[in-house]
Biotite code that builds the C-alpha atoms (Angstrom):
import biotite.structure as struc

atoms = struc.array([
    struc.Atom([-203.828, 16.003, 60.644], chain_id="A", res_id=1, res_name="MET", atom_name="CA", element="C"),
    struc.Atom([-203.594, 13.526, 63.244], chain_id="A", res_id=2, res_name="ALA", atom_name="CA", element="C"),
    struc.Atom([-200.343, 11.701, 63.843], chain_id="A", res_id=3, res_name="ASN", atom_name="CA", element="C"),
    struc.Atom([-199.148, 9.039, 66.285], chain_id="A", res_id=4, res_name="ILE", atom_name="CA", element="C"),
    struc.Atom([-195.491, 8.934, 67.421], chain_id="A", res_id=5, res_name="ARG", atom_name="CA", element="C"),
    struc.Atom([-193.587, 7.335, 70.097], chain_id="A", res_id=6, res_name="GLN", atom_name="CA", element="C"),
    struc.Atom([-194.066, 9.264, 73.925], chain_id="A", res_id=7, res_name="ALA", atom_name="CA", element="C"),
    struc.Atom([-190.898, 11.066, 75.098], chain_id="A", res_id=8, res_name="LYS", atom_name="CA", element="C"),
    struc.Atom([-189.899, 10.501, 78.725], chain_id="A", res_id=9, res_name="ALA", atom_name="CA", element="C"),
    struc.Atom([-189.461, 14.417, 79.024], chain_id="A", res_id=10, res_name="CYS", atom_name="CA", element="C"),
    struc.Atom([-193.963, 14.106, 78.545], chain_id="A", res_id=11, res_name="GLU", atom_name="CA", element="C"),
    struc.Atom([-194.684, 12.356, 81.380], chain_id="A", res_id=12, res_name="SER", atom_name="CA", element="C"),
    struc.Atom([-196.400, 15.619, 83.443], chain_id="A", res_id=13, res_name="GLU", atom_name="CA", element="C"),
    struc.Atom([-198.548, 16.062, 79.978], chain_id="A", res_id=14, res_name="ILE", atom_name="CA", element="C"),
    struc.Atom([-199.796, 12.884, 80.084], chain_id="A", res_id=15, res_name="LEU", atom_name="CA", element="C"),
    struc.Atom([-200.538, 12.367, 83.603], chain_id="A", res_id=16, res_name="THR", atom_name="CA", element="C"),
    struc.Atom([-202.199, 15.713, 83.072], chain_id="A", res_id=17, res_name="ASN", atom_name="CA", element="C"),
    struc.Atom([-204.129, 14.810, 80.276], chain_id="A", res_id=18, res_name="ILE", atom_name="CA", element="C"),
    struc.Atom([-205.163, 11.124, 82.315], chain_id="A", res_id=19, res_name="ALA", atom_name="CA", element="C"),
    struc.Atom([-206.387, 13.311, 84.609], chain_id="A", res_id=20, res_name="ALA", atom_name="CA", element="C"),
    struc.Atom([-207.973, 15.782, 83.056], chain_id="A", res_id=21, res_name="ALA", atom_name="CA", element="C"),
    struc.Atom([-209.874, 13.314, 80.904], chain_id="A", res_id=22, res_name="SER", atom_name="CA", element="C"),
    struc.Atom([-210.914, 10.977, 84.339], chain_id="A", res_id=23, res_name="GLU", atom_name="CA", element="C"),
    struc.Atom([-212.321, 14.793, 85.451], chain_id="A", res_id=24, res_name="ALA", atom_name="CA", element="C"),
    struc.Atom([-214.018, 15.162, 82.704], chain_id="A", res_id=25, res_name="TYR", atom_name="CA", element="C"),
    struc.Atom([-216.825, 12.170, 84.105], chain_id="A", res_id=26, res_name="TRP", atom_name="CA", element="C"),
    struc.Atom([-217.712, 14.680, 87.130], chain_id="A", res_id=27, res_name="GLY", atom_name="CA", element="C"),
    struc.Atom([-215.633, 12.964, 89.358], chain_id="A", res_id=28, res_name="TYR", atom_name="CA", element="C"),
    struc.Atom([-215.412, 14.937, 92.832], chain_id="A", res_id=29, res_name="ASP", atom_name="CA", element="C"),
    struc.Atom([-212.031, 16.152, 94.812], chain_id="A", res_id=30, res_name="GLU", atom_name="CA", element="C"),
    struc.Atom([-211.196, 13.644, 96.506], chain_id="A", res_id=31, res_name="ASN", atom_name="CA", element="C"),
    struc.Atom([-211.675, 11.109, 94.019], chain_id="A", res_id=32, res_name="PHE", atom_name="CA", element="C"),
    struc.Atom([-209.398, 12.913, 91.588], chain_id="A", res_id=33, res_name="MET", atom_name="CA", element="C"),
    struc.Atom([-206.786, 13.532, 94.389], chain_id="A", res_id=34, res_name="LYS", atom_name="CA", element="C"),
    struc.Atom([-206.550, 9.629, 94.578], chain_id="A", res_id=35, res_name="ASN", atom_name="CA", element="C"),
    struc.Atom([-206.545, 9.153, 90.937], chain_id="A", res_id=36, res_name="TYR", atom_name="CA", element="C"),
    struc.Atom([-203.744, 11.338, 90.347], chain_id="A", res_id=37, res_name="LYS", atom_name="CA", element="C"),
    struc.Atom([-201.355, 9.654, 93.155], chain_id="A", res_id=38, res_name="ALA", atom_name="CA", element="C"),
    struc.Atom([-202.351, 6.440, 92.076], chain_id="A", res_id=39, res_name="ILE", atom_name="CA", element="C"),
    struc.Atom([-202.120, 6.838, 87.871], chain_id="A", res_id=40, res_name="TYR", atom_name="CA", element="C"),
    struc.Atom([-199.369, 9.325, 87.293], chain_id="A", res_id=41, res_name="LYS", atom_name="CA", element="C"),
    struc.Atom([-197.724, 8.605, 84.668], chain_id="A", res_id=42, res_name="VAL", atom_name="CA", element="C"),
    struc.Atom([-193.588, 8.404, 85.663], chain_id="A", res_id=43, res_name="THR", atom_name="CA", element="C"),
    struc.Atom([-190.675, 9.002, 83.038], chain_id="A", res_id=44, res_name="GLU", atom_name="CA", element="C"),
    struc.Atom([-190.029, 5.792, 83.987], chain_id="A", res_id=45, res_name="GLU", atom_name="CA", element="C"),
    struc.Atom([-193.225, 4.039, 82.829], chain_id="A", res_id=46, res_name="PHE", atom_name="CA", element="C"),
    struc.Atom([-192.951, 5.728, 79.165], chain_id="A", res_id=47, res_name="ILE", atom_name="CA", element="C"),
    struc.Atom([-189.201, 4.306, 78.910], chain_id="A", res_id=48, res_name="THR", atom_name="CA", element="C"),
    struc.Atom([-190.184, 0.977, 80.254], chain_id="A", res_id=49, res_name="GLY", atom_name="CA", element="C"),
    struc.Atom([-193.770, 0.647, 78.396], chain_id="A", res_id=50, res_name="ASN", atom_name="CA", element="C"),
    struc.Atom([-194.580, 1.301, 74.863], chain_id="A", res_id=51, res_name="PRO", atom_name="CA", element="C"),
    struc.Atom([-196.612, 4.263, 74.545], chain_id="A", res_id=52, res_name="THR", atom_name="CA", element="C"),
    struc.Atom([-198.019, 6.959, 71.920], chain_id="A", res_id=53, res_name="PHE", atom_name="CA", element="C"),
    struc.Atom([-199.980, 10.105, 71.968], chain_id="A", res_id=54, res_name="VAL", atom_name="CA", element="C"),
    struc.Atom([-201.997, 11.072, 68.898], chain_id="A", res_id=55, res_name="ILE", atom_name="CA", element="C"),
    struc.Atom([-201.368, 15.149, 68.126], chain_id="A", res_id=56, res_name="GLU", atom_name="CA", element="C"),
    struc.Atom([-202.660, 17.575, 66.056], chain_id="A", res_id=57, res_name="ASP", atom_name="CA", element="C"),
    struc.Atom([-201.186, 20.650, 65.350], chain_id="A", res_id=58, res_name="ASN", atom_name="CA", element="C"),
    struc.Atom([-197.891, 19.436, 67.154], chain_id="A", res_id=59, res_name="GLU", atom_name="CA", element="C"),
    struc.Atom([-200.650, 19.210, 70.404], chain_id="A", res_id=60, res_name="GLU", atom_name="CA", element="C"),
    struc.Atom([-200.999, 16.419, 72.205], chain_id="A", res_id=61, res_name="ILE", atom_name="CA", element="C"),
    struc.Atom([-204.460, 15.371, 72.183], chain_id="A", res_id=62, res_name="LYS", atom_name="CA", element="C"),
    struc.Atom([-204.553, 12.230, 73.782], chain_id="A", res_id=63, res_name="GLY", atom_name="CA", element="C"),
    struc.Atom([-202.307, 9.190, 74.126], chain_id="A", res_id=64, res_name="PHE", atom_name="CA", element="C"),
    struc.Atom([-202.212, 4.860, 75.200], chain_id="A", res_id=65, res_name="TYR", atom_name="CA", element="C"),
    struc.Atom([-199.871, 2.520, 76.320], chain_id="A", res_id=66, res_name="SER", atom_name="CA", element="C"),
    struc.Atom([-199.175, -1.361, 76.566], chain_id="A", res_id=67, res_name="ILE", atom_name="CA", element="C"),
    struc.Atom([-198.108, -3.013, 79.798], chain_id="A", res_id=68, res_name="LEU", atom_name="CA", element="C"),
    struc.Atom([-197.083, -7.042, 79.151], chain_id="A", res_id=69, res_name="ARG", atom_name="CA", element="C"),
    struc.Atom([-196.706, -9.028, 82.279], chain_id="A", res_id=70, res_name="CYS", atom_name="CA", element="C"),
    struc.Atom([-197.000, -12.696, 83.494], chain_id="A", res_id=71, res_name="ASP", atom_name="CA", element="C"),
    struc.Atom([-201.389, -12.894, 83.653], chain_id="A", res_id=72, res_name="ASN", atom_name="CA", element="C"),
    struc.Atom([-201.370, -10.746, 79.970], chain_id="A", res_id=73, res_name="GLY", atom_name="CA", element="C"),
    struc.Atom([-200.944, -7.681, 78.236], chain_id="A", res_id=74, res_name="THR", atom_name="CA", element="C"),
    struc.Atom([-203.218, -4.770, 78.985], chain_id="A", res_id=75, res_name="SER", atom_name="CA", element="C"),
    struc.Atom([-203.771, -1.475, 77.730], chain_id="A", res_id=76, res_name="ALA", atom_name="CA", element="C"),
    struc.Atom([-202.829, 0.539, 80.901], chain_id="A", res_id=77, res_name="GLU", atom_name="CA", element="C"),
    struc.Atom([-204.008, 4.070, 79.549], chain_id="A", res_id=78, res_name="TYR", atom_name="CA", element="C"),
    struc.Atom([-206.139, 5.014, 76.789], chain_id="A", res_id=79, res_name="PHE", atom_name="CA", element="C"),
    struc.Atom([-207.337, 8.841, 77.030], chain_id="A", res_id=80, res_name="TYR", atom_name="CA", element="C"),
    struc.Atom([-208.321, 11.800, 75.327], chain_id="A", res_id=81, res_name="ILE", atom_name="CA", element="C"),
    struc.Atom([-208.192, 15.439, 76.258], chain_id="A", res_id=82, res_name="GLU", atom_name="CA", element="C"),
    struc.Atom([-211.705, 17.104, 77.041], chain_id="A", res_id=83, res_name="PRO", atom_name="CA", element="C"),
    struc.Atom([-212.195, 19.284, 74.355], chain_id="A", res_id=84, res_name="LYS", atom_name="CA", element="C"),
    struc.Atom([-211.363, 16.766, 72.177], chain_id="A", res_id=85, res_name="SER", atom_name="CA", element="C"),
    struc.Atom([-213.466, 14.045, 73.806], chain_id="A", res_id=86, res_name="ILE", atom_name="CA", element="C"),
    struc.Atom([-215.848, 13.050, 70.474], chain_id="A", res_id=87, res_name="GLY", atom_name="CA", element="C"),
    struc.Atom([-213.990, 14.174, 67.422], chain_id="A", res_id=88, res_name="LYS", atom_name="CA", element="C"),
    struc.Atom([-212.389, 11.112, 66.673], chain_id="A", res_id=89, res_name="GLY", atom_name="CA", element="C"),
    struc.Atom([-209.231, 10.942, 67.958], chain_id="A", res_id=90, res_name="TYR", atom_name="CA", element="C"),
    struc.Atom([-209.783, 7.977, 69.970], chain_id="A", res_id=91, res_name="GLY", atom_name="CA", element="C"),
    struc.Atom([-210.884, 6.139, 67.086], chain_id="A", res_id=92, res_name="LYS", atom_name="CA", element="C"),
    struc.Atom([-207.644, 6.518, 65.568], chain_id="A", res_id=93, res_name="VAL", atom_name="CA", element="C"),
    struc.Atom([-206.054, 6.310, 68.647], chain_id="A", res_id=94, res_name="LEU", atom_name="CA", element="C"),
    struc.Atom([-207.665, 3.172, 69.055], chain_id="A", res_id=95, res_name="TRP", atom_name="CA", element="C"),
    struc.Atom([-206.417, 1.962, 65.354], chain_id="A", res_id=96, res_name="SER", atom_name="CA", element="C"),
    struc.Atom([-203.146, 2.291, 65.962], chain_id="A", res_id=97, res_name="HIS", atom_name="CA", element="C"),
    struc.Atom([-203.200, 0.832, 69.397], chain_id="A", res_id=98, res_name="LEU", atom_name="CA", element="C"),
    struc.Atom([-204.825, -2.861, 67.682], chain_id="A", res_id=99, res_name="THR", atom_name="CA", element="C"),
    struc.Atom([-202.495, -2.742, 64.962], chain_id="A", res_id=100, res_name="LYS", atom_name="CA", element="C"),
    struc.Atom([-199.333, -2.245, 67.296], chain_id="A", res_id=101, res_name="TYR", atom_name="CA", element="C"),
    struc.Atom([-200.627, -4.929, 69.215], chain_id="A", res_id=102, res_name="CYS", atom_name="CA", element="C"),
    struc.Atom([-200.769, -7.586, 65.902], chain_id="A", res_id=103, res_name="LYS", atom_name="CA", element="C"),
    struc.Atom([-197.513, -6.573, 64.663], chain_id="A", res_id=104, res_name="GLU", atom_name="CA", element="C"),
    struc.Atom([-196.341, -7.282, 67.985], chain_id="A", res_id=105, res_name="GLN", atom_name="CA", element="C"),
    struc.Atom([-197.941, -10.681, 68.219], chain_id="A", res_id=106, res_name="GLY", atom_name="CA", element="C"),
    struc.Atom([-199.997, -9.846, 70.900], chain_id="A", res_id=107, res_name="ILE", atom_name="CA", element="C"),
    struc.Atom([-203.756, -11.832, 70.353], chain_id="A", res_id=108, res_name="CYS", atom_name="CA", element="C"),
    struc.Atom([-205.799, -10.082, 73.556], chain_id="A", res_id=109, res_name="GLU", atom_name="CA", element="C"),
    struc.Atom([-205.465, -7.064, 75.464], chain_id="A", res_id=110, res_name="ILE", atom_name="CA", element="C"),
    struc.Atom([-207.509, -6.378, 79.071], chain_id="A", res_id=111, res_name="ASP", atom_name="CA", element="C"),
    struc.Atom([-208.577, -3.106, 79.897], chain_id="A", res_id=112, res_name="LEU", atom_name="CA", element="C"),
    struc.Atom([-210.276, -1.587, 82.988], chain_id="A", res_id=113, res_name="VAL", atom_name="CA", element="C"),
    struc.Atom([-212.461, 1.853, 82.344], chain_id="A", res_id=114, res_name="THR", atom_name="CA", element="C"),
    struc.Atom([-214.613, 3.903, 83.895], chain_id="A", res_id=115, res_name="SER", atom_name="CA", element="C"),
    struc.Atom([-218.404, 2.832, 83.486], chain_id="A", res_id=116, res_name="PRO", atom_name="CA", element="C"),
    struc.Atom([-218.798, 6.372, 81.414], chain_id="A", res_id=117, res_name="GLN", atom_name="CA", element="C"),
    struc.Atom([-216.480, 5.300, 79.186], chain_id="A", res_id=118, res_name="ALA", atom_name="CA", element="C"),
    struc.Atom([-218.058, 1.739, 78.455], chain_id="A", res_id=119, res_name="THR", atom_name="CA", element="C"),
    struc.Atom([-219.977, 2.680, 75.433], chain_id="A", res_id=120, res_name="GLY", atom_name="CA", element="C"),
    struc.Atom([-217.096, 3.653, 73.267], chain_id="A", res_id=121, res_name="PHE", atom_name="CA", element="C"),
    struc.Atom([-214.843, 0.734, 74.578], chain_id="A", res_id=122, res_name="TYR", atom_name="CA", element="C"),
    struc.Atom([-217.623, -1.797, 73.241], chain_id="A", res_id=123, res_name="ILE", atom_name="CA", element="C"),
    struc.Atom([-218.337, 0.273, 69.906], chain_id="A", res_id=124, res_name="LYS", atom_name="CA", element="C"),
    struc.Atom([-214.954, -0.660, 69.322], chain_id="A", res_id=125, res_name="MET", atom_name="CA", element="C"),
    struc.Atom([-215.234, -4.691, 69.468], chain_id="A", res_id=126, res_name="GLY", atom_name="CA", element="C"),
    struc.Atom([-214.525, -4.921, 73.041], chain_id="A", res_id=127, res_name="ALA", atom_name="CA", element="C"),
    struc.Atom([-215.998, -7.671, 75.604], chain_id="A", res_id=128, res_name="LYS", atom_name="CA", element="C"),
    struc.Atom([-217.217, -7.179, 78.422], chain_id="A", res_id=129, res_name="LEU", atom_name="CA", element="C"),
    struc.Atom([-215.265, -8.908, 81.139], chain_id="A", res_id=130, res_name="ALA", atom_name="CA", element="C"),
    struc.Atom([-216.890, -8.653, 84.277], chain_id="A", res_id=131, res_name="GLY", atom_name="CA", element="C"),
    struc.Atom([-215.765, -6.132, 87.340], chain_id="A", res_id=132, res_name="GLU", atom_name="CA", element="C"),
    struc.Atom([-212.460, -5.606, 89.249], chain_id="A", res_id=133, res_name="VAL", atom_name="CA", element="C"),
    struc.Atom([-212.354, -3.484, 92.589], chain_id="A", res_id=134, res_name="ASP", atom_name="CA", element="C"),
    struc.Atom([-211.333, -0.062, 91.751], chain_id="A", res_id=135, res_name="SER", atom_name="CA", element="C"),
    struc.Atom([-207.937, 1.331, 93.053], chain_id="A", res_id=136, res_name="LEU", atom_name="CA", element="C"),
    struc.Atom([-209.160, 4.496, 93.723], chain_id="A", res_id=137, res_name="VAL", atom_name="CA", element="C"),
    struc.Atom([-212.252, 4.171, 96.000], chain_id="A", res_id=138, res_name="ILE", atom_name="CA", element="C"),
    struc.Atom([-212.811, 1.001, 97.957], chain_id="A", res_id=139, res_name="LYS", atom_name="CA", element="C"),
    struc.Atom([-215.512, -0.758, 97.750], chain_id="A", res_id=140, res_name="ASP", atom_name="CA", element="C"),
    struc.Atom([-216.040, -0.386, 94.053], chain_id="A", res_id=141, res_name="ARG", atom_name="CA", element="C"),
    struc.Atom([-216.247, -2.014, 91.356], chain_id="A", res_id=142, res_name="LYS", atom_name="CA", element="C"),
    struc.Atom([-215.022, -0.660, 87.274], chain_id="A", res_id=143, res_name="ILE", atom_name="CA", element="C"),
    struc.Atom([-215.499, -2.778, 84.471], chain_id="A", res_id=144, res_name="PRO", atom_name="CA", element="C"),
    struc.Atom([-212.934, -4.724, 82.624], chain_id="A", res_id=145, res_name="LYS", atom_name="CA", element="C"),
    struc.Atom([-212.808, -5.092, 78.985], chain_id="A", res_id=146, res_name="PHE", atom_name="CA", element="C"),
    struc.Atom([-211.161, -7.640, 76.655], chain_id="A", res_id=147, res_name="THR", atom_name="CA", element="C"),
    struc.Atom([-210.351, -7.369, 72.911], chain_id="A", res_id=148, res_name="TYR", atom_name="CA", element="C"),
    struc.Atom([-209.093, -10.555, 71.046], chain_id="A", res_id=149, res_name="THR", atom_name="CA", element="C"),
    struc.Atom([-206.953, -9.291, 67.501], chain_id="A", res_id=150, res_name="LEU", atom_name="CA", element="C"),
])
């Protein structure tokens, strides 16, 4: 049975590896992944400074998400499932936890940016496409931005 708990700062490398493996799942080339890993490294400071939760099964982390609150709103900064566990329901359970947590915190709306290949999941979860933003990984590339209203 899957369990969701607060991430530990010492798990930063594990979470970085899950994020990178999950992104690589979509078939990106080595150059893309090198840039991705440099930009989206999950640090101990990030984990201690932002609500970050992991989903684990049999004490193995299957995925995680983080919430980032700033002046211009709240976003799901990371939302990743490790590749061997994609399509097994962990994402849906994690999304349910994310929305429950946000409601408990009085958050009414969250934004998220994702790979184009993951848009189907977020639409299925009820998020609405809110446009496109510039990719931080590849210059002149646009990626989808979603908004989810709680």
